[in-house]
N, C-alpha and C positions, 0 to 999 in steps of 0.2 A: 380751753379747747371744748369743754362740754357746752359752754354758752354758744360758741361759734358753730360747732358741728352738729350739736343736738342729737337727733335720732340716727344720724349717719354713723355714729360711733358704735362699735360692737359692744355687746353686753356679755359679761363673763359670769359664770356661776361662782359661788363661794369656793368650791373645790378648785376650779380653774384659776381663780385669783391666787390661791395658796401655791399652786404649782408654778405660776408665772413669777411671783414675787421673789426677787433675788436669784433668778435662774440664769441671768446673763453671765457668761464667763468673764467678759471685759467690755469696756466701752470702745468701740471701733470708730475712728474718725477719719473721713476723707476730707482733706482741706486743700483748696487751691487759691482762694482769694478772699477779699473782704470788701464790704460795701457800706456806704452810709445809707441809712433808711429813715423814713419819717412817717408820721401818721397820714392816713388817707384823708384828704379833704380837697375841695375844688381848687383852691389856689395852688396847692402843692401839685395836684394832678396836672394842671395846665402848664406848670413850670417844668415838670419832669416827663411829660407825655412824649416829646420827640425822642428823648433818651430811651424811655421804656420801649417804644415801638421799634427803635433801631436795634436794641438788644434782642427783642423777640424775633425780628426778621433774620438777624445774623445767626442767632443760636439755633433757630428752628431748622435751618438748612434748606427751606423751601418757602415760597410765598404762601402756598396752600396751608402748610402747618402753622405759619405765623398768623394768618387770618383766622384760622380755626381757633387758635389760642385767644386772639383778641375778642372774637365773638363769645368765647367761653367766659372771659372776664366780665362781659356785659351781662351774662346769664345770672340766674339767681344764686347758684352755688358754683364755686370753682376753686381749684387748688390755690391759685394766686390770690383770689379774693379772700380766701380763708386766712391767708397770712396776715392780712390787715395792715400792711405797710407798703410804701412805695420806695423804690430804689432811687437815690439821688445820683447825679453825675459824679464821677470820680474826682478826687482832689487833683488839681492841675499839676501837682508835683509828683504824682504817682506814675511810675513807668508801667508798661503793660507787656504781656507775653504775646506770642504769636496767636494765641487764642483770644486775645483782646481782654484778658483778665488782668486786673490790677495787681501789682506786686506790693503787698502790705504785710511784711513779716510780723509786726507787733499785733496784727489781728489774730494770728494763730495763738500767741501767748495769752491774749485776753480771753479767747474762746476756751483754751485749756483750763484757765482759772475759773471761768464760769461753770464749765462742766464739773470740775472738782467741787466747787461750792454747792452747786445745785443738786448733783447726783451722788457724789462721793462713791464712785463705782468700786465695789470690793475687789474686782480683778484688775483695777487700774485702767489707764487709758492707753490704747495702742493707736498711733497715727498710722492708719493702714494705707493711706495714699497722700503724697505731697510731692509736687514737682512742677515743671514748667516746660512748655514747648517754645523754642526760639527759631526764628526764620533763618535758614541757612541756604545759600545758593548752591552749595555742593559739599562733597565730602571733605575737601581740603579746608574749607572754612570751618567745618564742624570740628576738626581735630587740631587746627592751628591754635596753640595756646594764647597767642596775642590777638586773635580775632575778637571782634566786638561781641559776637554771639557766644563764644566760648567763655569770655569773661562774664557776660551777663548771666549765663547759666550757672557758673560756679558761684557767682555772687548771690544768686537766688538761694541756693542751698546753704551757703555760709550764713546768710542773714536769718533764714527761717530756722535753721537748727540752733543758731545762737539764741533766738527767741524761745525755742523749746527749752533750752538749758536754763534760761532765765525763769521760765515758768515753773520748772522743777524746783529751782531755788526758792520760789515764792509759794510752793506748796502743792503744785499739780503733780499727781501720782502718775507720771508718764513712764511706761515700762517698755515701750517699743516704738520704733520709727521705721517706716518702709517708704523708700523713694519710688515715685512713679516716673519713669519705669526703668527697669534694668536695660532693655533694648528698645529701639524704635519699633512701633507695632501698629496694628490696625486700630485706629481711634474712632470706632463707632461711625456716626454720620460723617465724620471728617475723613474717613478712610486712611490712606497712607500720607495724607497731606500735612499732618501735624506730627512733629517729632519730639517726644518726651524723653527718649532714652539717655541713660548714662553712656550707653554704647551706641555708636552710629551703625546703621544697617544699610548697605547698598542693596536695594530691593531687586536689582537686576542680577547681581552676582551672588547675593546673600553673604557677602563679606562683612564681618563685624570688626569695627575699630573703636577702641575706647576713646571717649572724649576726655579732655583734661579733667573735667569734673569727676570722671570715674576713678582716676588716680587719687584725686583729693578725697573722694568718698571711701576709697580703700584704706587710706591712711587714717581717716577718721574712725573707721570700724576697728582697725587693728590697734590703734593707740588709745581709743576711748577719750579722745580730746580733739578739739577743733583745730585743724592744721592752718598754718598761715597761708593765705591765698596767694601771696606773691611768689611762693615757691612753685606754683603750678601754672602761672600765666606768663612766664618769661620766655 
């Protein structure tokens, strides 16, 4: 980081360094997906450029923001340039959520183990956000246990939390997990168009209805064990 960012990094006095060291209560992790990345070079750049540009235009929410980001990459210094890697296209076997994010449960386990090995946070690791948005045409589809979206959403949490458990068994000091989100809500630049909730919200009437995954998550919390999926999707 020092080599890449140089003078842009802040400087701390000896007293400030002492105050900062070990001051974090815990390591908070927001995690939604995993990517393959590789070193930046001309050949890789040419291969991945269409994918990179597509992701930028989609995630930015507007052509102006996407173009501004692209021009920033070309500039001398830029957040994406500082990262020093390019994102490869997803594995063809990976499914994606309504956000276009790949579902890769083992990626969370590997990240937890990396954090534990690299930082060994004294307060442990808290997964402060993890979840998925699935495309539903209406409330009936959202709450129908046998619908494809209901099964996909439940499967997401089942697989990710299973990987968290495996990570704990392998040494990751995970002390908390928070699903994003309890209810459908306003998702920043995506507005009300993306639904992450365990509970479905009818924005016209404000009626809240638990999705099948909410009942599964309730039993998970109550029993401190991962429930069998088939009991919730019949």
